[in-house]
C-alpha positions as CSV (number, residue, x, y, z in Angstrom):
1,M,-87.7,47.2,-26.8
2,K,-90.9,46.3,-28.0
3,V,-91.2,43.2,-30.2
4,S,-92.3,44.4,-33.8
5,H,-95.9,43.6,-34.3
6,R,-95.2,40.8,-37.5
7,L,-93.0,39.0,-35.2
8,E,-95.1,39.4,-32.4
9,S,-97.9,37.8,-34.6
10,I,-95.7,34.2,-35.4
11,P,-96.1,31.4,-32.7
12,V,-93.1,29.9,-31.5
13,S,-92.8,26.2,-34.0
14,G,-94.6,23.5,-32.5
15,I,-91.6,21.2,-33.4
16,R,-89.1,23.3,-31.3
17,K,-91.7,23.4,-28.4
18,M,-91.9,19.7,-27.8
19,F,-88.0,19.3,-28.3
20,D,-87.4,22.0,-25.7
21,L,-89.7,19.7,-23.8
22,A,-87.7,16.9,-23.7
23,G,-85.9,15.5,-20.8
24,P,-82.5,13.5,-21.1
25,D,-84.3,10.4,-20.1
26,T,-87.1,10.9,-22.9
27,I,-87.3,9.1,-26.2
28,N,-87.3,11.5,-29.0
29,L,-89.1,11.0,-32.2
30,G,-90.1,14.7,-32.7
31,L,-87.2,15.9,-34.6
32,G,-86.1,15.2,-38.3
33,E,-82.8,14.7,-38.1
34,P,-80.5,11.9,-39.4
35,D,-79.0,10.3,-36.5
36,L,-76.1,8.8,-39.5
37,A,-72.9,9.9,-40.1
38,P,-71.9,12.3,-43.0
39,P,-70.1,11.0,-45.8
40,E,-66.1,10.1,-45.2
41,A,-65.7,12.5,-48.0
42,A,-67.8,15.4,-46.8
43,K,-65.6,15.7,-43.5
44,E,-62.4,15.1,-45.4
45,G,-63.2,18.4,-47.7
46,A,-64.5,20.5,-45.1
47,I,-61.5,19.6,-43.0
48,R,-58.7,20.2,-45.6
49,A,-60.7,23.5,-46.4
50,I,-60.4,24.7,-43.3
51,E,-56.9,23.8,-42.8
52,S,-56.1,25.4,-46.4
53,G,-57.5,28.6,-45.2
54,K,-60.9,28.4,-46.8
55,N,-62.2,30.1,-44.0
56,K,-63.0,33.9,-45.4
57,Y,-65.7,35.5,-47.0
58,G,-67.2,33.5,-50.9
59,P,-68.8,34.8,-53.5
60,T,-72.6,35.5,-52.6
61,A,-73.9,33.1,-54.7
62,G,-72.0,30.4,-53.7
63,T,-68.0,29.2,-54.8
64,P,-68.1,28.7,-58.7
65,A,-66.7,25.2,-58.6
66,V,-69.3,24.1,-56.2
67,R,-72.5,25.7,-57.9
68,A,-71.2,23.9,-61.1
69,A,-70.8,20.7,-59.3
70,V,-73.7,21.1,-57.8
71,A,-75.6,22.0,-61.0
72,E,-74.1,18.6,-62.6
73,W,-75.4,16.2,-59.7
74,F,-78.9,17.8,-60.1
75,S,-79.2,17.8,-63.5
76,R,-80.4,14.2,-63.8
77,F,-83.8,16.0,-62.6
78,G,-83.9,19.2,-65.4
79,N,-81.8,20.9,-68.1
80,V,-79.8,22.9,-64.8
81,G,-76.4,24.8,-65.3
82,A,-74.1,26.4,-62.5
83,G,-76.2,29.9,-63.6
84,N,-79.5,28.5,-62.1
85,I,-78.2,27.5,-58.8
86,M,-77.4,29.9,-55.8
87,M,-76.1,28.2,-52.7
88,T,-77.6,28.9,-49.2
89,P,-77.3,28.8,-45.9
90,S,-79.7,26.2,-45.5
91,G,-83.1,25.5,-47.0
92,S,-85.0,27.4,-44.2
93,T,-82.9,30.4,-45.0
94,A,-83.8,29.4,-48.7
95,L,-86.8,29.9,-48.2
96,L,-86.9,33.0,-46.2
97,E,-85.0,34.8,-49.2
98,I,-87.6,33.9,-51.8
99,A,-90.6,34.9,-49.6
100,Q,-88.5,38.0,-49.1
101,A,-87.4,38.7,-52.5
102,F,-90.8,38.2,-54.2
103,I,-93.6,38.8,-52.1
104,D,-95.4,42.1,-51.7
105,P,-97.8,43.0,-48.8
106,G,-101.0,41.7,-49.9
107,D,-99.9,38.7,-52.2
108,E,-101.6,35.4,-51.7
109,V,-99.4,32.5,-51.3
110,L,-101.0,28.7,-51.7
111,V,-99.2,26.4,-48.5
112,P,-100.2,22.9,-48.0
113,D,-102.4,22.3,-45.1
114,P,-100.6,20.3,-43.1
115,G,-97.5,21.7,-44.2
116,F,-94.1,22.4,-42.9
117,V,-94.3,24.7,-39.9
118,M,-92.0,27.7,-42.1
119,Y,-94.0,28.0,-45.0
120,D,-96.9,30.1,-43.2
121,P,-95.0,32.7,-40.7
122,L,-92.2,33.2,-44.0
123,T,-95.1,34.5,-45.7
124,R,-96.7,36.7,-43.1
125,L,-93.0,38.1,-42.4
126,A,-93.3,39.2,-46.1
127,G,-96.8,41.0,-45.8
128,G,-98.2,38.1,-47.6
129,R,-101.7,36.2,-46.5
130,P,-100.9,32.6,-46.4
131,V,-103.7,30.3,-47.7
132,G,-104.1,26.6,-46.6
133,Y,-104.9,24.0,-48.9
134,G,-105.9,20.3,-48.3
135,L,-104.4,17.4,-48.9
136,T,-106.4,14.2,-50.2
137,G,-106.3,10.2,-49.6
138,G,-104.1,8.0,-47.0
139,D,-101.0,9.5,-49.3
140,F,-101.5,13.3,-48.7
141,Q,-102.1,14.2,-52.8
142,P,-102.6,18.0,-53.1
143,D,-106.2,18.7,-53.4
144,I,-106.3,20.0,-56.7
145,E,-110.1,21.2,-56.8
146,D,-109.3,22.7,-53.8
147,I,-106.1,24.3,-55.0
148,K,-108.2,25.6,-57.7
149,A,-111.0,27.3,-56.4
150,K,-108.5,29.4,-53.9
151,I,-106.7,30.6,-56.9
152,T,-107.2,34.5,-57.3
153,D,-105.5,37.4,-59.0
154,R,-103.6,37.9,-56.1
155,T,-101.9,34.4,-56.0
156,K,-98.2,35.0,-56.1
157,I,-96.7,31.4,-55.1
158,I,-98.0,27.8,-54.7
159,V,-95.7,26.1,-52.2
160,V,-95.4,22.4,-53.1
161,N,-93.7,19.8,-50.8
162,S,-92.6,16.5,-52.1
163,P,-91.5,14.5,-50.3
164,S,-93.9,16.0,-47.5
165,N,-92.7,17.3,-43.9
166,P,-95.2,16.1,-42.1
167,T,-96.5,13.3,-44.3
168,G,-94.3,11.7,-45.8
169,G,-96.5,12.0,-49.1
170,V,-95.0,11.8,-52.6
171,L,-96.1,13.6,-55.9
172,D,-97.8,11.4,-58.1
173,A,-97.3,11.7,-61.8
174,A,-101.1,13.5,-61.8
175,S,-100.9,15.9,-59.0
176,Y,-97.6,17.0,-60.6
177,D,-98.9,17.4,-64.1
178,A,-102.3,19.2,-62.6
179,L,-99.9,21.4,-60.6
180,S,-97.9,22.4,-63.5
181,D,-101.1,23.1,-65.3
182,I,-102.6,25.2,-62.6
183,A,-99.2,27.4,-62.5
184,E,-99.0,27.7,-66.3
185,D,-103.0,28.8,-66.3
186,S,-102.8,31.6,-63.3
187,G,-99.4,32.8,-64.0
188,A,-98.1,31.7,-60.1
189,T,-95.2,30.8,-59.6
190,I,-94.5,26.8,-57.7
191,V,-92.1,27.3,-55.0
192,S,-91.1,23.5,-54.5
193,D,-89.5,22.1,-51.2
194,E,-87.5,19.1,-52.0
195,V,-85.4,18.5,-49.2
196,Y,-86.0,14.6,-48.8
197,H,-85.7,13.8,-52.8
198,C,-83.7,11.5,-51.8
199,Y,-85.5,9.3,-49.8
200,I,-88.4,7.7,-51.5
201,Y,-89.7,4.4,-51.1
202,E,-92.3,3.7,-53.3
203,G,-92.7,5.7,-56.7
204,E,-90.2,8.4,-58.1
205,H,-89.0,11.8,-57.2
206,R,-91.0,14.4,-59.7
207,S,-88.6,17.5,-59.4
208,F,-89.7,20.8,-60.6
209,M,-86.0,21.5,-62.0
210,S,-87.4,20.8,-65.5
211,K,-90.0,23.5,-65.1
212,L,-88.2,26.6,-64.0
213,D,-89.9,28.7,-66.5
214,R,-92.4,28.5,-64.0
215,A,-91.0,27.2,-60.6
216,V,-88.3,28.0,-57.7
217,V,-87.0,24.8,-56.7
218,V,-85.3,24.7,-52.8
219,N,-83.0,21.9,-51.9
220,S,-80.3,21.2,-48.7
221,F,-77.7,18.9,-48.1
222,S,-78.6,18.9,-44.3
223,K,-80.9,15.3,-44.8
224,M,-78.9,13.9,-47.5
225,M,-75.5,14.3,-46.1
226,A,-76.9,13.9,-42.3
227,V,-75.1,17.3,-41.6
228,T,-78.3,19.4,-40.3
229,G,-75.5,21.2,-38.6
230,W,-73.1,22.5,-41.3
231,R,-76.6,25.0,-42.5
232,L,-76.0,24.8,-46.8
233,G,-78.6,24.3,-49.0
234,F,-79.3,26.1,-52.6
235,I,-81.9,27.5,-54.6
236,C,-82.4,26.2,-58.4
237,A,-84.0,29.1,-60.7
238,D,-84.2,30.7,-64.1
239,E,-81.2,32.6,-64.3
240,S,-83.3,35.8,-64.9
241,L,-84.3,35.8,-61.4
242,M,-80.6,35.2,-59.9
243,P,-79.6,38.7,-59.7
244,D,-82.9,39.4,-57.3
245,L,-82.0,36.7,-55.5
246,I,-78.5,37.2,-55.1
247,K,-79.2,40.8,-54.4
248,M,-81.4,39.4,-51.2
249,Q,-78.9,37.2,-50.0
250,Y,-76.1,39.6,-49.9
251,H,-78.1,41.1,-47.3
252,V,-79.6,38.3,-45.2
253,C,-75.6,36.9,-44.9
254,A,-73.3,38.3,-47.5
255,S,-72.2,34.7,-48.4
256,V,-72.4,31.3,-47.5
257,N,-70.4,28.3,-45.3
258,M,-67.1,27.8,-47.1
259,P,-65.7,24.8,-45.4
260,S,-69.1,23.2,-46.0
261,E,-69.1,24.2,-49.5
262,Y,-65.9,22.2,-50.0
263,G,-66.9,19.8,-48.3
264,V,-70.1,19.0,-50.5
265,L,-68.1,19.3,-53.4
266,N,-65.6,16.6,-52.3
267,A,-68.9,14.3,-51.3
268,L,-70.7,14.5,-54.6
269,P,-68.5,12.2,-56.9
270,E,-69.4,9.7,-54.6
271,L,-72.8,10.5,-53.3
272,D,-75.1,8.1,-54.8
273,G,-73.6,5.3,-53.1
274,Y,-74.1,7.2,-49.8
275,L,-77.5,7.6,-50.4
276,K,-78.4,4.3,-51.8
277,E,-77.4,2.9,-48.1
278,S,-79.0,5.7,-46.0
279,C,-82.2,5.4,-48.2
280,E,-82.5,1.4,-47.4
281,T,-81.7,2.3,-43.4
282,F,-84.7,4.3,-43.5
283,R,-86.8,2.2,-46.2
284,K,-86.1,-0.2,-43.0
285,R,-87.6,2.1,-40.3
286,R,-90.1,3.2,-41.9
287,D,-91.7,-0.7,-42.4
288,L,-90.8,-1.1,-38.8
289,I,-92.9,2.1,-37.6
290,S,-95.6,1.5,-39.9
291,E,-96.0,-2.0,-38.6
292,R,-95.5,-1.1,-34.8
293,I,-98.4,1.6,-35.4
294,G,-100.3,-0.2,-37.9
295,D,-100.7,-2.8,-34.6
296,I,-102.1,-0.3,-32.5
297,K,-105.8,0.1,-32.1
298,G,-107.3,3.6,-32.4
299,L,-104.1,4.6,-34.3
300,S,-104.3,4.4,-38.6
301,M,-102.1,5.1,-41.0
302,T,-100.6,4.4,-45.0
303,P,-97.2,3.8,-44.8
304,P,-95.4,6.7,-45.7
305,R,-93.6,6.7,-49.4
306,G,-90.9,9.0,-49.2
307,A,-89.2,11.5,-46.4
308,F,-88.6,9.7,-42.3
309,Y,-91.9,10.7,-41.0
310,A,-94.9,8.8,-39.7
311,F,-98.1,11.0,-39.5
312,P,-100.8,8.4,-38.1
313,S,-104.3,9.7,-37.3
314,F,-106.3,8.9,-34.2
315,D,-109.8,9.1,-32.5
316,L,-109.7,9.6,-28.7
317,G,-111.7,12.3,-28.1
318,M,-108.7,14.6,-27.6
319,S,-106.4,17.0,-29.4
320,S,-102.9,16.1,-31.0
321,V,-101.5,18.5,-28.6
322,E,-103.5,16.9,-25.7
323,L,-102.2,13.6,-26.5
324,A,-98.9,14.4,-27.6
325,G,-98.8,15.9,-23.9
326,E,-100.1,12.5,-22.4
327,L,-97.0,10.7,-24.7
328,L,-94.4,13.6,-23.6
329,R,-95.6,12.7,-19.4
330,D,-95.0,9.1,-20.3
331,G,-91.6,9.5,-21.8
332,L,-92.0,10.0,-25.6
333,V,-91.4,13.0,-27.5
334,C,-93.6,13.4,-30.9
335,T,-95.2,16.3,-32.3
336,P,-99.0,17.2,-32.6
337,G,-99.9,17.5,-36.1
338,S,-102.0,20.7,-35.2
339,A,-98.3,22.1,-35.5
340,F,-98.5,21.9,-38.8
341,G,-101.6,23.3,-39.5
342,A,-105.6,22.9,-38.9
343,G,-105.2,20.1,-41.6
344,G,-103.1,18.4,-39.2
345,E,-105.1,18.1,-36.2
346,G,-106.6,14.0,-35.2
347,H,-102.7,13.7,-36.3
348,L,-98.9,13.1,-34.4
349,R,-96.1,13.3,-36.4
350,F,-92.9,10.4,-35.6
351,S,-89.6,11.0,-36.9
352,Y,-88.2,7.7,-38.1
353,A,-84.5,9.1,-38.4
354,A,-83.9,7.8,-35.3
355,D,-82.3,4.1,-34.8
356,E,-84.5,0.9,-34.6
357,S,-84.1,0.4,-30.7
358,K,-85.2,3.6,-30.1
359,I,-88.4,3.6,-32.3
360,N,-89.3,0.3,-30.7
361,A,-89.0,1.6,-27.3
362,G,-91.0,4.9,-28.8
363,M,-93.9,2.2,-29.9
364,D,-93.6,0.3,-26.7
365,I,-94.7,3.9,-25.2
366,L,-97.2,4.8,-27.7
367,E,-99.1,1.6,-27.6
368,S,-98.8,1.8,-23.6
369,T,-100.3,5.2,-23.7
370,I,-103.0,4.4,-26.3
371,K,-104.5,1.4,-24.6
372,R,-104.5,3.6,-20.9
373,L,-106.2,6.2,-22.6
374,R,-108.4,4.1,-24.1
375,R,-108.9,2.1,-20.8
376,E,-108.4,-1.2,-22.2
């Protein structure tokens, strides 16, 4: 059987390519997966749910008690209730469902470039046309003038990601206000990917949950609770959109992971303390990798303000794929910047979701490889 043209046109993720090439003895700073243990309360809640028989189908939008608890926890960012929340099997699935529910063939979707690897393919799979917009400065703010120039009468969605994967950029107040104004003036909807909202080291999280008249927000518990294998996220949207989102989700998965829901439900009351400790752990790792990269001649980077990715630029007369290949041969896995769009060329992405010993070992290889390539 021949694969469909729409799928054939989508390349394999550059992140996954590098992950699959990793050998057993390589230092892997390529995958954004926290090495922390989940909250004890989350594990206890999931185990209790399994043992009490909560292993069947649930409501398509999620268990009512979980939707209500998630809304209450996130109400710090906006006036949201259970009717604004639909639980999803991961933040990635949430993005898929939004694309399939609202993008028609010919619709244009503005996506950050560099940006998360799924934004472009999910738009194409829905029949839409992704249009990349640039990021500016060492802190990678959205290029507002570029966005304005690319708005057309076909623009349906503007994708925003803060804190950003791959850059670690965090929206400042001016960018947040400008994006809100653009959405209001153009009639486009902001789809805000906020899955790293809990990891901010300078500044504050500006959520579009406060603007559900013009925005749909995606979030996930994978990074928050270090449970990437649980596959549980959610969509926060205006209640008027919920019937269509629920209909879409039914035809994707029928319902979400019931034990995972109850794990999250049990952990939410104590989650702030867990996140405070996790954020401090990643802050120390951010400071370590920033210092190490700053000491390597030929690399340049402003310390990231959020998420757990370093995205230094380099100038070595080769592509990011070639440089990532050199590092892989020397025993270090990272992701070439071009995996995140043309705007990522000339950069590498390193995840500091690994412990300090792996970060130091990886930076030792990076420093040695760069010196070799520079013939120092």
